[in-house]
N, C-alpha and C positions, 0 to 999 in steps of 0.2 A: 735593343730588344733582340733576344735570341729565339730560336725555334722552341726552346724549352720553357719560355715565359708563358704562363697561363693567361688566356684571354679573359677579361671580365665578362660575365654574362650580360647579354643585351636585355634591357628591360622590355617587357611585353608592351605592345601598343595599348593605349588607353581603351580603345574600342574592343580589344580582345578580352579584357578583364570582365566585361559584362556578358560574355558569351557563356559563362558557366551556369550550371543549374542552381547553385547556391550563390546568390548575388550580393548578400550583405558581406562586407569586409571591414576589418578594423583599419584604422589609420596606420598602425604598425605593419599590418599585412600589405597594405598598398605601398608603403615605403619600401618593403622588402622586394616589391615588384618594380621598384624604380620610380614610383610616383611620389614626388615631393609634396610637402605640406601645402606649398603654394599652388601646385597643380590640383590637389584635392579640393582646396577652397575654391579654385576657379571652376571646377566641374560641379561643385555644390551651390553655385550662385543661384539666385532666384531665376527660375526658368531654364536652369541648366540641365544636363543629362543625368546628373547624380543628385542625391539628397542625403543630408545627415539625419538618420533615423533616430539615433541615440548618441550620447556623448562618445566620440571616438569610433562610432560605427556608421558606415556609409552604405547606402543602398544604391547599387550601380544602375539605376534606371529611374525615370520620373514616374509619377503616379503612385497610387496606394500600394503598399506591400501585400503580398499574399500571406496567408496564415503561416505557411512554412517559413517564409522569410522573416516574419515577426518572431517566431520561435527562435530561429537561429540568431537573429539580431539581439534578442534579449540575452541569450546565452553568451554571445560574443561580448556584450557589455559587462556581464556579471562574472565571467570566467576569469580566473587568475591568469596573468600574463603568460602566454605560452613560452616566452623566452626564459622565464624563471623555471619552467619545467613543472610537472605535476607535483603537488604537495605530497609529502610522505604519508600523510594520513588519509589521502583521498582514496576511496574505494572504486575499483573498476566497475563499469556498468555491466549488468547481467543482460546479455542479448536475448530478446524474446521475439519469436516470429509472430507477426500479427498480419491478418489479411489486409490487403490493399486493393483499391479498385483496379480493374484490368487496365493495363497500359501505364499505370502509375509507377514511377521509379523513384527510389530514395537513395541518394549518394551516400557513401560511408560517412558516419558521423565523425566530426573532428573531436579531438580530446579536449572537451571543455572541463578544465581543471576546477574543482571545487564549485560547481554550479550545476543545478538541475531544475527542470520545470516542475512546479508543484501547484497545489490549489485546483481551481476549476479546470484550467487548461490541462493539467495532468490527468484529471478524471475523464475528460473528454478523450484524451489519447488512450486511456485504459479501456475505453469503450462504454462508458456510462451513458445510458439514454437520458438520465435525469440531468446530466450536465449540459450546459448550453454549447452550441457549435462554436468553434474557434473564431470565425469571423465576427461573432456577436460580442466577443469579450473586448472591453475597452483596455484592459491591462492583462498582462501575463505575469503570474507569480513565479519568481525564481528563488530557489533556496540556496543560501550561501552560509559559510561559517560566520559566527557572531562577530569576530574581530575584523572582518573585511570592511574597508572604508568605501562604502558604496551608498548611494542614496536612490530612493525611488524617483523615477523621472520618466516622462513620456509613457510608453506602453509597457515599461518594466517596473514591476512592484517587487521590492526587495523583501524577502522573508529570511530571518536569521535563525540559526540554530547552533547549539553548543556542540552537537555531534551530527555530522552528515550521515544519513542512511546510505546503504548501497543502492545506487540508481538502477533502474531497468531501462534498457534501450528500446524505444518504440518509434517506429517510422523515422529512424535516424537521429533521434535526440534523447539525451538522458532524462529520465522521468522519475520522480519520487515514488516509492511504493505506495499502494493504495491507502493504507492506514494513515501514513504521514500526510499524503495529499488531501485526504478527507479532513483531517484536523486543521490544515492550513486553509482549506476552503470554508469550513464551518466558522473559523475565526472571523471571517469577513461577512457572514450571512446573518440576517436578522429575521428572515421569513421562516416560521416554523415548518410549513409544508415542504419547502425546498430542503431543509435540513433532514427532515424525516425521510423524504424520498431518496436522498443520496445515501443515508445510512442504511436504509432498508435494501437498496439495490446492491450495496457492498456485500451484504450477507446472502441475499437471495440469488445474486448473480455469481456466487462462488468466488468473489474476489479476495475475501479475507474473513476471518472469524471475528465474532463480536468482541472477544477479549482483546484482540489486537487493536481494534478501533477505540475501545474505551481507554486502553492504556495511553494511546496517543492524545485523546481528548483530555485525559487527566493531566498528562505531561504539559499540555498547552493551557492548563487551568481554565478549561471551558465548562467543566461540570457544575459551575456555580450559576450558569445561565439557565433559567427555567425551561426555555424552549429546547435547549440541548438535552437537559435531563429527561424531558418528555420523549424526545426522539430516541434517546438511549434505552428507555424502558421498552419502546416498540422494537428497537433493534435486538434487545436481549430476548424478547418474546419470539421474534422471527427466527433468531438463531436456535432457540430451544426447539421450536417446531421442526426446523430442518434437521436438527440432530436426532430428534425422535424418529423422523421418517427414515433417516439413514440406519438407525438401530433396527427398526422393523424390517427394513430391506435386508440388512445383514443376517438376521435370524432366518428369514425366509430363503434367501438365495444360497445360504451355506448350510441349509438343512439342520439347523439347531433345534432342539426340543422347544416347543412353544412354552414360554413362561406365562405367569400372570403379570399383567402390566400395571404400572403406576399404583402401587399399593402401600399401605402403612403396615408396619410390623409392631406388635405389642406382645408383652408377656401376658399369659392368662391371669387376669385380675391384677396385673401389675402395670408398670409404667409404659409409656409410649417410647418405642425404640427408634422411630424415625421412618421417613418415607424412602422408597427405592423405586427406580424406574422399571426394573424387571426382577422377578423372583422365581426361582425354580424350587418349589417346596420339597420335593423328594430328594434333591441333592443338597439342599440348604445353601444355595448360591444366590447371592444378591448382586445386582448390577446398578451402578450409579453413573450418570452422565454429569461431568463437571462443566456446567454452563454458567459458572459465575462470571460476572462482568469485570471482576478485578478492579473495582473502584477502591481507591485508597482508603476511604473511610470505612468500608465494609469488608475488605478482603481478609484482613487478619481474623476478625471475629467469625466470618463465614468459614474460613479454613479450619479454625480451632474447633468449631461445632462439627464440621465434617469428620475431623480426626477422632473426636470423642465418640461420635456415632459409630464409626468404623471399628474402633477398638472394642466398644461394647458388644457389637454384633459378633466380632471374632472371638470374644471371650465365651460367647454362647455357642460357638462351633459353626457359625455361619461365615462362609467365605464371601468376601466383598471384592468384586471386580470393578475397577475404576477406569472409565474410558472418557476421553475428551472428544469434542466434536471434530477437531482437526484430525485425530487418528482415525475416526470413523470415515472421514472424507478421503484421506490419503491412502490408507491401507486397511480396508475393511476385512480382507482375507486374514490378515495377521490378527486383528482383533477377534474375529470369529474363532481362530485357533486358540487364543487366550481363554475365551469363554468355554470352548469345548474341553480344554485341558482341565479347567476348574471343575467342570461337571463330571469328567471321568475320574478325577481324584477323589470324588465324594465317597466312593466305596472304601477307600483306604483310611478314612478319618473316623474318629469316634462320633457316634450319633449326636446331632446337634440338639440343643434344647428345643422344646416345643414352643412355637410362637403362633400367635393369632394373626391371620392375614386379612386385612380389611381394605375395601376400595378407598383410594385416595381422592 
């Protein structure tokens, strides 16, 4: 042995491994710290200082795990082997700052390749008041690619998908986006009241738009369940009411001329042209909110009808402004500028055909 010969790193003592904040570890991680399989089994014996929480996942203390330890244990169980490296198709987590209780600290999240928390646990992490607290959940749903060879066991329930969404990092763990987490939660729920409360809170709390939720429910083939359809109808009504409130606020706060609200347009003695959410008769400008739920069975027909109505109104010289609830929420000043531009351009157009305006 020469002075240039590197010394092998000394393994950490067993008691020092349990001193970290995140105490679940995989058998492979323990082996990397110099703990053999025999030593791990000895530590996990009945009455011993460690316990096997999930296959190949060891909790480095006796007694029940905390909610945070369960989340990390489930992710350690479901994540692709770190030694293989992240999969090329895995999307990095989007870091989001969320409030935590004073004094609470969350260590940096490890790179859990191809795994993220979903379902009710994810909704709780997103801040849903209608979702149960983490300690009351018997299982934690974890989303993984469809081809992964994993089984539901212990506190880990495996949910499979053909395409992983981009996760959001909350309190140190990767979490599925709200719409996807909702669909995974609803798939396991049979109580209509719970489903309705969760979907309503998603929209009322500003977590996502109704269309995004319905797309995920449709993708999960849940729209054939009567209690889910009823909840979706309430969701769409809630989303439309919020969108209308944003529209009223946009007109008021950006000093746009006051339109007539929610009216039907007809030709004198002629056919019904359709309803619009706002209409400025002097400028012949109509505004429509797109609050369609994007249900597969209805989407194509609803959009075709919308296009026919818009083309008919424009042939009559009426400008149609099309807004979505998401645009009204995210950039109302830009949408107000779009409406103002349409109103100002009225003087440069040929006069529109006379139409009858009726309350809707």
